[in-house]
N, C-alpha and C positions, 0 to 999 in steps of 0.2 A: 403640517401637524406631526408631532413626534410619533404618535401611534401609527400613522400611515406609513412612515418610513422605517418603523421598527421591524427588523427581520427576525421572526420567531424561529425559523428553520436554522439560521446561522447560530443564534444563541443556544438553541437546544443541542445542535451538533457540537458546539464548543464545550458545553456542559458534559455531554457524553464522553468526549475525548479526554477532557481533563479528569473526569472521574476514573477512567480506565488508566490514565497516566499515573494517578495517585496509587491505584491498585498495583501497577507495575513497580512503582518505587518501593512499595511495601516488601517486595521480594528480597530487598537488601537486608531486611530485618527478620527474615524467616528463621524460626528455630529449627527447621528441618532441612536436610540435604535434599535437593530436588531430584536426585538420581537414585538414591538408596531406597530399597523396598523394606517393608515390615518395620517401619519406625513407630507406627501406632497400631491399635487394634483394627482389624479389617472390617469393612462393610458396615460401619456404624451410620445410622441416619443423622441428619443435621441436629446437633445439640451442642451445648457448651462442654468443652472448649472447641469442639470441631463444628463450627457454625455451618459449614456446607457438607458435613459428614466426612467419611473416609471411604477409600476405594478398596478393591480386592488386592491391590498391591501393597496395602498397608501404608498408604500415604494420606495426609490431610488434604482434602480436595481444595479448600480455600487457598492454602499456601502454594499448592501445586498450580492453581490458577494464576496466582501472582507471577510466577515464573513463566507460565505459558503466555500471558499477555505481554510480558516484557520481551520474550524471545520472538514472538510473532511480530511485534512492532519493530524490533531490530531488523528482522528479515525484510519487512515492508519498507522501512526507511532506506536500507541499503539498496534495494531494488529500485525504489523511486528516485533516489539521488543519482545513482549511476546512469539510469536510463534517461533522466532529465538532461544530464550533460550531453549524452549522445543526441537526444532529440533536439536540444537547443542548437548544437553545432550544425547538424544536418538541416534543420528547418531554417535557420538564419542564413546559412551559406546558400542553400538552394533557392530560397525566396529572394534574397538580395542580388545574387549573381545572375540567376536565370541562365538561359541558353544551355550550352553543353553540360555545365556543372549541375544545373537543375535536373536535366534529363538523367545524368549518371546517378545522382543522389536518389532520385525517385525510382530509378530502376532497382537499386539496391533495396530501398524501402519496400517496394512492391514485391520483390523476391522473397522477403521475409514474411510479408503479410499473407501471401498465398499458402504458406506452410500451415499445416494443422498444428497449432501451437501446443495444445494439450497433449497430442501424440508425441511431439518432439520433446516436450518436457518429461513425459513418462519414459521415453526412450533414453534420454540422457541420464535421468535420475536412476533408471534401472541399471545402467552401466556403472554409475557411481554409487550404487546402493550402499547406504551405511557409512559413506565416506565424506559426504558433504557437511561441512560445518555450517553454522548460521550464515557467515559471510559468503561462503561458497554458494549456498542456495540463493542468497540475495543477488549475487553476480549472475547466476544462471537465469533467474527471473528477469533481471535487468536486460540481458542480451536479447530476450524475446519481447520485452515490454515497451520499446521505444518507437516503433514505426508509425503507429496510428497518431501518436502525439507529435512526431516530427512532421507529419503531413498537416496536422492542425496548425502548428506554429508556422509552417511554410505558407499556408493559406492566409494567415493573418499578416505575415510579412509582405506577401504579394499585394495585399490591400494597402498596407502602410506605404509601400514603395511608390504608389500612385498619388499620394497626398502631396499637397503643396510644400509642407515643411521638408519633405525628403528632397524635392527638387531644389529648394532653397539651400539646403545643406550641401548638396552636390555642387551647385554653382559657387558656393562660398569656399569650396576647396577642402571640405572635410573628408577624411579617409573612411574606409569601410568600417573599421572598428569604432570610430567616433560616431558614425551614423547608427550602427547597430546598438551600441550600449548607451549612447546619449539620446537618441531619438526613438528607436524601436522598443528598447527594453522596458521603459515605463509603461508602454501600452500593452506589452505582452505579460507583465507581471501577474495580473489577476488570472489570466488564462494559464500561466505557468503553475501557480499554486493549485488551480483546479485540476490540472493534469497530474500533479504530484499526488493529490488525494485519490483521484481515479485510479492511478497506477498502484497506489497502496492497497486499494480495494481489490484490484485484480491479483496482486501478489499474495494477499492473505487468502483469498479464495483458492488460488493455485496451490499454495502451501498446504492447505487443508485437504485438497484433492490428492496430492502426492502422499500425504501422511496416511490418509484413510486407505490408500493402496499399499501402504507399508513400505514406501520408498524413501522416507526420511530416516534420520538417525532417531530411532524410536525411543531411545533412553532420554533424549533431551525434551523437556516439556515445552510444547507449543499448543495452540488451540487445536491443531490437527492431530497431534499425537495423543492428546487427552481424549479426543473423540475416537481415535483408533483403538486405544486400550479399552475404552468403555464398550465399543462394539465387539472387540475380540473376546472380552470376558462376559459378553451377553448380559450387560448391566440391566437393560430394560426387561428382558425375560425374567431376570432374578428379582426384579422390583427395586433395583438400586437407581431410582430415577434421578437422584441428585448428581450422580456421576455423569450422566448424559446431559442433564439440564444445564449444568454449569458452563461447559464449553460452548454449547449451542446458544445459550442466552448471551454470553459474552461476545460471541461472534456476531450475533444479530445487532447488539448495541454498538459494537465497533463499526460495522458496515453502515448502519443507519447514521451514526455520527459523522463518518467520513462523507457520506452522501449529502447530508444536510449542509455541512460546511462547504463542500464543493459547489452545491447549488447556490448557497448564499454568496460565495465569492464571485461566481459567474454573474449573478444578478447585480451585485454592487459594482462589478467591473463594467458591465454594460451600461449601468446608470452613469458612472463616471465618464465613460466615453461619449455617451449621448449628450451630456452637459458640455463637453468640450466642443 
């Protein structure tokens, strides 16, 4: 039955993410500069034409939010893409080769895993305070974001290595790259997309943490810096609820969307594998 196979979580997650993507694309049509202050009257409640009000910096909250979503997604995508490359290489090589190569790769992975990641991020961001561009912050998050997923990919490759098709491929004379990309990769793809989304969730949460601590480039709008300025200017105490509500609501929608899509991909991937 169609209704039994229909995945509401995946559909809802995709809807949330597409809605936020449209919001991010609107930033290219913004009538305001995202960095300049005092462009509109300050501290106005939601009303036309400022549908989400204005903040104490004299910025339209709606248009600032479009830039914040866009920049946060850029950071998350850079972090997820770079860390996926590292995780794939380490996971595939360690899982397929085994032996000494596996032990060396897992020693490196475990060495990073035992580090207190948030403390390391705070330390590096403190040293580079105010100097990290969007791509730089994405690379920093990617450096600490790959070990868990490398272990997950390795575990999947170890399982695939024991299957009959792998033994058949080896006996037929296929090389390592042919086996990895021709035999393993199709099975890893659902897991790969799921880890991309999970890493984006972690990256967005980490960026917000660093921003609230004042360690990002605070003049660049992101979900974290929006929240930083709202807290810094005591928006809640002054009754400017819309200034705090906007980044919090957008963050919740974004994280829920990523979670639902990740769960949906995992479930569809497991269903596909079970049918095979």
